[in-house]
C-alpha positions as CSV (number, residue, x, y, z in Angstrom):
1,M,59.4,24.7,-63.7
2,N,61.8,26.0,-66.3
3,A,60.9,29.5,-67.5
4,S,61.9,28.8,-71.0
5,S,59.2,26.1,-71.3
6,D,56.4,28.4,-70.0
7,R,55.6,30.3,-73.2
8,D,56.4,30.0,-76.9
9,L,58.3,33.2,-77.7
10,S,59.0,32.3,-81.3
11,T,55.5,33.5,-82.6
12,C,53.7,36.7,-81.8
13,P,50.3,36.0,-80.2
14,V,48.9,39.3,-81.7
15,C,49.9,39.1,-85.4
16,E,51.3,35.5,-85.6
17,S,54.6,36.7,-87.0
18,R,57.7,34.5,-86.5
19,I,60.1,36.1,-84.0
20,E,63.8,35.2,-84.2
21,P,66.2,35.5,-81.3
22,E,68.7,38.3,-81.3
23,P,72.1,37.5,-82.8
24,P,74.6,35.7,-80.6
25,D,76.2,38.0,-78.1
26,G,77.2,35.9,-75.1
27,F,73.7,35.5,-73.6
28,T,71.7,32.3,-73.7
29,R,69.4,31.5,-76.6
30,Y,66.4,32.0,-74.3
31,A,67.6,35.5,-73.2
32,R,68.2,36.4,-76.9
33,Q,64.7,35.1,-77.7
34,V,63.1,37.2,-75.0
35,A,65.0,40.3,-76.3
36,G,63.7,39.6,-79.8
37,Y,60.2,39.1,-78.5
38,L,60.3,42.5,-76.7
39,D,61.8,44.2,-79.7
40,H,59.1,42.9,-81.9
41,F,56.4,44.3,-79.6
42,A,58.2,47.7,-79.3
43,E,58.4,47.9,-83.1
44,N,55.1,46.4,-84.1
45,H,52.7,46.7,-81.2
46,P,54.0,49.8,-79.2
47,D,50.7,50.1,-77.2
48,H,50.7,46.5,-75.9
49,P,50.8,46.2,-72.1
50,I,53.7,43.8,-72.3
51,L,56.0,46.8,-72.8
52,D,54.8,48.3,-69.5
53,A,55.4,45.2,-67.3
54,P,57.1,42.3,-69.2
55,E,57.6,40.3,-66.1
56,G,53.8,39.8,-65.9
57,F,53.8,38.2,-69.4
58,L,57.1,36.3,-69.6
């Protein structure tokens, strides 16, 4: 199964905000979307468990 199809990372499941991928930097769009997703949680939901173990969520 393709990891990019497992979960929608374009919308926050906590606050339903739209999450954009990080700007182009040589990484794939999916990698940039994951980075944007984690940045959103770090800034807006700093106590969420995804920040302690993202591999369990992504």
